[in-house]
C-alpha positions, 0 to 999 in steps of 0.5 A: 354412315359413310361410302367406303372403298376400302381401309388399308396401310401402306406407305404416303406415296406422293407429296412432302410426306412421301415415304411414311407410313399411312393408313388410308381410308378411302371414300368412294364416290366422286363428281369428276370423271379426270381421264387420267384418275388411277383410282377408278374402282373409288367412283362407284357407290361403296360400301356403307360403314358406320364411324365406329366400323371404320374406327375398328378397321383403323384400330386393327391396323394401328396395332400392327403399325402404331406409327402410321398416321391416318389419310382420308382420301378418295374418290372425293371425301368431301362430298360426304360429311366427315364431322362425325368421323374426324371427331372420333379420330380427334378423340383417339388422338390421330393425326389425320390427312386429308387429300381433296380435289379442291372444289369442296370445304368443310371446316374440319380440324385436319392435320394436313390438307393436301389439295390437288386441283383438277384440269377438267374442273378448270382448276378451281379451288374453294376460297377457303382452301387456300389458307389450310392448304399444306401443299398443292399437288398438281398432275403435269397434263397438257392443260397445266401451263406456267400461268396456272401455277403462278396464279396459284402462287398468288393464293398460298405459299404452300408448296406446289408439287408437280406429279407426272401424269399416269400412263403417259409416254415420256411422263417423267421427262415431261414433268421435269421439263415443266419443273425446269420451266417453272424454275426459270420463271421463278416460282418459288417453293416448287417441288417435283414429285413421284409415286413411291407406292407405284414404284413399290408395287404396294396399295 
C-alpha cells in the first residue's frame, strides 16, 4: 500500500521534458517543510492505495492519452517503498520518471531521475543519486549562490535547471540575473526554467 495524494493527467511543466504529456502519481508525505512549497496539499497522510488500484487509475488515464509517460512525485516519493509499484510499471512497459528532493535513495531502474535539492536541507544529496540524475532542478532562493552550483557541477554533468521561486516578487528577473551570473562564471550545462503548468493554469 502507498499513501497517495492524487493521480492525474497533465503536461510536464518543468525541466528538460517540459511540454510533454504526463500522468502524475503524486505521493503524500514529506519530511521537509519548505516555505515556498507549492504542493503543501501533499504533506498530509493522503489515502492508502494498493499497487493494483494505482495501476487501474493509470490505465484509465492512459486510454485517453496513450503517449503519456508516468511521473512519480510528491511530497517526497522516496520516503515510501516504490519497488512493487515500479515492478508493475515495468511489466506494463511504462516509461517512469521520478522527482525527488535528493535526501533518499532506492536502487530502482527509473527511466528518468529529476533531483531537486532544497536549501532547507543544505542542498544535501544522497551520493548514489549523482550518477543517476538526468537533471538537477534548483529553486533560485536567497540561499542559493554560485558556490552551490559549482560544487554540484563537480559531482554531476547533468543539466542544472534554475527555477524561479514560487510567490517571490520579481522572481523571473531574479532567476534570470542568477542564470546570467552562472554563465559568466562558466558553469557548464546551466539552464533557465519556468513552470508551464502555472502559465497554462492546469494541474
